C-alpha positions, 0 to 999 in steps of 0.5 A: 474486454475492449480497453485497458490502461498500461502504466509504468515509469518509462524513465526506467529503460527496462520498463519502457522497452518492455511496454514498447515491445508488448504494445503491438501484441496487446493491441491485437486483443484490446485497445491500449492506453499507455500512461507514464507514471512519471509525468502523465495524468490518467486519460479520460475514458472507460477502462476495464483494467489497469496493468502496472509495470514496475515495483510495489511503489508503482502499484501503490501509486496507481492504486491511489490514483485510480481508487475513485475509478474502481478499475481492476488493477494487476501488477507486473513485477519489474522491481525489487520486492514485488509483493503486490504484483500478480505476475512476473515479466516472464509470464506476461503474455501467458497471464494476459491471454488468460485474463483476456479469455475471462479466466480471472477473479477480482479481490476487493481490498480495504483502503484507509482514509487519513486526514490532518485536522489543524485548529478545527480545519482539515488541511490535508487528506489522502487515501492510503493503500498500505499504511500511514506513519507518524514519525520524526523526520530528522533528529534522532529523538523519541517523540510522544504520540497519543492514540485514541480509538473511537474516542477512548484514550488507549495509549501514549507512546514514546517511540520513533513513530507509529504505523497504522496499517491496512491488512494489505500493508501488513507485509510492508513497514508494519512487518519491519517494525514487528507487526503481525502478518494479516491476510489481506481479506480482513477488515482490520487495522494494525497499529504498530509502534516503531521502537517504543521505549516501553516493553509493554507497547505491543502491536494492536489489531483492531476492527477496520470499523474503528475511528483512530485519532493520533495526536503528536504531543512532542513540540519538535518541528520535525514530525510528519505524516507519511502515506504509503512511503510516498506522500509526506506532510509536516505536522505542527503542534496541536495537529490531529491525524484521523484515520478510518476505513475508506468508503472506497475499495481497490479491486485487485486482479487474481489469476489464481497463480499466486496465493498469500501464503505462497508469496510469503514463502517465496518472498520472505522465506516464511514458514520453513522448518527449523534448521537444527544444523548438523554435527 
């Protein structure tokens, strides 16, 4: 390994100080290009890995920015939740030495591709790592959303919104709305209505090869599409949101120190025995 990217939001003092302190040590092993996610563009060049310092938001943003470059990505947890990060700030040097000696593997994860079609024209498109959400943006009213899968009319929801999630995003907004936990290696979409007004509107898990079409039926001016909780686009009456698997995959670095189920137990306190209490 000869050259890596190191990324983070350096307006945050903790991240700035961590990266500044580590750079001389990293330069002993590889050439290091530093990128401030709050303002810098990704510099041109051939990089063999991207190391992201921050929380899940920084990792999501980096995954989208680098999705076309096919650079393996590893996150260093310096945020609140850190579900996507592979290593903690205390383990940085030990884990990076392991990586520099070649003791790691690459896990490929599917991305989604979404676009907004307005009067037969595509007005917006984006790659999504976790999810795309159709929801109301202001007034506390239910909205009507029509769902089609591979051209078939599947359901019309009266709900606060609708989430289309990748397996990687199943532990994010989808989980909060009652969606299932899905291992990140699957080829699937999770479709989860947000607070539906019909008890039979349950989450769906469908093949990642399906083509999903969402049509907001409500005429409210405050309905929008949000990608990964970071990119928002207002929708107009008659707009259609098309979601399918992207041709691009992201490559996540796996040092073997964490597993999906281990993270569930650690971060979500999942899978513990029942607490029956004591008399």
